[in-house]
Each structure stands twice: as structure tokens, then as C-alpha cells.
N, C-alpha and C positions, 0 to 999 in steps of 0.2 A: 505495497499502499503508500509505504514513503517515497518508494523507489519511484512509481509509478509518479505519486505526487512530484518532487523534484525533478521525475521529465517536464507532463506537464504546464512543468510551473518556465522551465527553461524556453522551451518548445512556444511559448507565449511567452514570453521578453523577446524570441529571434523572431513569432510571428510581426514584434509590434515594432522588432527594427527596421523587418520590410517594409512595414506601411510607410515609416517615418523618410525612410531614406530615397532621395530622388533619382530617380532611375533614371539616364538620360545618353537619344545616342550624340556620340561629340565626333566629324567631324575635320581630318586637318587637312589642311590646303593641300594636299593631293590627295582628296575625295573617298581615303582613307576614312571606317567608321566603326565606332567600339561602342557599346553600350557600358557604362561606369557611374555610381554617385559620384560627387564630389569628394577631396576626403579635407585637403586647404592647399589654399595658393600662398608659395616661396614668393623665394623676388622673382626668380624668372620660370620655376619651373609648376605646376597642377601636379595635386598625387589625390590620383582617380582610384576606385576600389570596388575592382568587377564584381559584376552575378558570384562569385562562386569564392567573394575573401579578397583573394588574392589586391593588392596595391602597385601602382608601375607608376612611374616621374614620366611625364611627359612637356616637355619644354611646348611653356609659351608661344615663343613667337614659328611653330610648326601648327600652332590650332588655326584652323580660321578663324574671320570677325570675329565674326557674330559669340560661338566658343570662347575666346579668349576672352573682351568686354563679360561674362556668362561669368569662369573664372577671378576677373578681379575684385567685382561686383559682389564676390561668398562671401572674400574679408573685410571685413571695412575695418579700413590703417588708426596708427595708437594713434594719435594728437597733439599736439602741447600747444596751451594756446598761454599770453604771456601779456596784461593789459599797466598801461603805462598814463594812467590819470594826471591830467596837469586844471590844477587847480587856483586860477588868480580873485586872492578875492583884494576892495578899497573898505574904507570905512569911513565914512564926515560924520565929524556933530553936527549939529545946528544946536544953540545954544534963545532963549529969550525969556519964555516965562517956564514954556515943556520945555525941559532937554530933549532931545531930539538923534536919534539915532544912528546910521541907516549906512547898511550895509550889505553892496554890492559882491555876487561873487560870476565868476564868469569858470566852466567844465567844459571839457570836451575830455574822451576816451583814444588810444590806438588799440586796438588788436590782432598783437601778431600769433596769423597760427601756423603753426608748422606737423607735413608728417612729417613722426617718428621714423616710423616700419621700412621695413623697406621693398614692402612689393608690393610692383603698382595701383593704380587707386584712381581710373580717368571721371568715375563717372559726378554729375554736380553735385556740391554744395550748399551747403544756407547758412549762413554765420547771421544768429542774432544779437542787437548788442540793445540793453534795456538801458535806461540809465533814472536810477531813483530816487526820490524827493522825499522829504517826512514835510507840511505844515509846521510853522510853526503851534505852541500853546495848543495843538492836537494831536492824538495818538492816533496814526497811523501811514499811509504812504499812497508815494504819486508817481506813480510813472513818468518823468520830467520827457522824455524820449523816448520813439523807438526804431533801432534803424535794423533793413534787411537789408542783405545782401549776398549777391548768388558768386560760386568764385569753382575754380581747380583746382585740383596740383599740377601739381607739370614739372615735368625739365625744367624747360623758359622757363616757370618763372620760379628753380632752386624747394622747386614741393614747398612751396609755403607764399602766404596771403596777409597782408595789413590788409587790416580798416580802422577810416580815424572814422569816428561819431560826427554828430554838427557840433557846436556849440551856440552851451544854453546857457546862459545871461537870466541871473535872479536878484531877489533882492528882500533886503530882511531890513526890517523899518520896529526898533523899539521906541516907545513911549509911553513910558505907564503897563506897557505890554508889549509883547513884540508880535508881528507881521509876517506872512512873509514863507515863504518856501527857502530850506534849506537842505540839496544837497548830500545820501545818504550813501553812495556805491553804484554799485554793478552787476547785470545779471550776464554771461552769453554765452551764447549755446550756436556749437556746430551743430545741424544734423541732416542727414539727411534724403534722396529723392522718396526715401519710402515714411517721412516722417520720424521718421528711429534720428534720439538724440544722442550722436555718436562720445561729445567730450562737452561737456561745459565750466565754464567755471565763475567765482560769484564773492562780491567782498563783503557777507557777513553769510552764513550757517542759513536764519531766516530764509534767509537768497532762493537756497539749491532748495529748503525743505517747503517752500510753496513754490517753485521754479513753475507747476501749472499753473496757480488763480495768475502768476505776473505774465509769464505767456499766453495766455489766453487777453489780454491786455492788450489797449492800445499805449495812445500819447492824450495823455489825459486822464486816464485810468485812474480811479482813486480808490483805498482801501482802508478799512480800520484794521484795528492792532490787530488783527488775525486771520487780515490778508482778505477776507472779503466784500464784496465788492460795493462800493460804498453810492457812486456817483457815475456811474458809465460813461456819463455823454457827456459833460459838464468838464474842459479843462483849463486848468487854472493856472493863470500867467503873472507875469507882471508885470503890472500898469505901465500903460503904454506898446506892450509886445501885443503882438499880430497873433490874433491866435492856429495855432498848428492845425495842418493837415492829418486827419490818421494816414499811416503810412500803411500799403495791401504790405503782409506778409507770407511764410504756410505756402509757395505755392510754387512752382515750378515754372 
């Protein structure tokens, strides 16, 4: 009984593995074909597993263009993200009956994205940059700016890409109480064509924990302290600043 149960268990696992494996017909440049599943893609080689379980290695350069691209896309790249913030602040005081302090803040970030894995990856990627602020005297957050940019890794660009955010100008006024918005950090996400996040970098752990809520928003979206949307349409802006148009994103 035990032996039969063990046999059935192993057999069931084998059936599940076969069902999950994606057997496909691979074709080389000469028209020769083989039926196998993809195991992994290395720098210049793809490892395939035949139906009988044996593994073979095939040079990417010998595959048809369709199968070469398929093999490359099966292994997402490792990505390194570095972010440099540029923040300039100036303070101006005004006298009179009631002292007034005005702080003006100019913020922008530069994001460098680099492919650190050796295997080629030629599919389009999307970078999303969110600059996040917080209203003075109020718990919560606001998306100050959202930037979306599509790019490719290639030998021509050294397998890296640089994205520059827009410059955001903010103002805080203190006269008995503080009003305005203060810059609080960023969230950067690199996304593939299937909308899977390959890598993310945030200036605060709370942003990473609430990335889904932030990335569902647009410029001007406001959240409470739990990152629940407070006012999705009203964009907070400094006096005299034109309202910002939402940026189309999450599309290829």
C-alpha cells in the first residue's frame, strides 16, 4: 500500500511537471527543428530540455530570430537603480506686525538604470518615477509628479539608461501656522511589457509597502497616512503655478 501510494504521488508530480512545462518547437536558421522546453538563457546560449528529460545547449546565434527573441525574453534581466536627488531651498523672511517666513524648494531627480546580468535582453521596458510630497500641518501624501518613459537595453547605450524627472517648485509659508507642500521622497519602478515589476527603489520603506496604491495614482493624487486616496482629481499646487496635466502611463 505504501509503495503504491508513493508511486502515485511521484506519478502525480510528474504529470503536474509535464503539464506546467511549455513544450514548443524550436527552429534554427537552417530550418532544423526540435521539440523542447526552455530551461534558462545564458549569455550566448539557451538551455533546452527534451521530452525524454535530457538537456541540450544551443547557441542563440544559430536560432531563428523568432526563437532567439523568445529565449531572451524568458529570463528577465537583473537591474541596478541609482537615484540622485537635486534639492535647492531658499528662505525669505518678511517683517511687520506678523512675521512671515517663505521657503521655496526646487526638486528634481536623476535615475540611472543599468542591466547587471550578462544575458542579452532586447524587450522594451518602462520606467515610472514618482516624486512624493506631504502637505504641511496635515498627515498624508501627494504625488507631486509622475514621469513615465519607455526604453531598451542595448550595446549602443551600454546597457544603461538615464531618466531625468521634471523640476518641481514648491513653497511653504509660515505665519502662525504652516501651509504648503514639502518634498518627501521618490519611488522608481522598472516594469516589463507584461506589467511585471522587475526592480524598484524607494526613498522610504512605506513607499515600497504601498507601491500598488502610489502607482495607481497620477500627478496630484492625494493620500491619507494609510495611503488611501483622499482626493484623486484635485491637484495641489503652489500659488501662481499652472495645474499639471496627467501623464499617460502603463502602456506600450
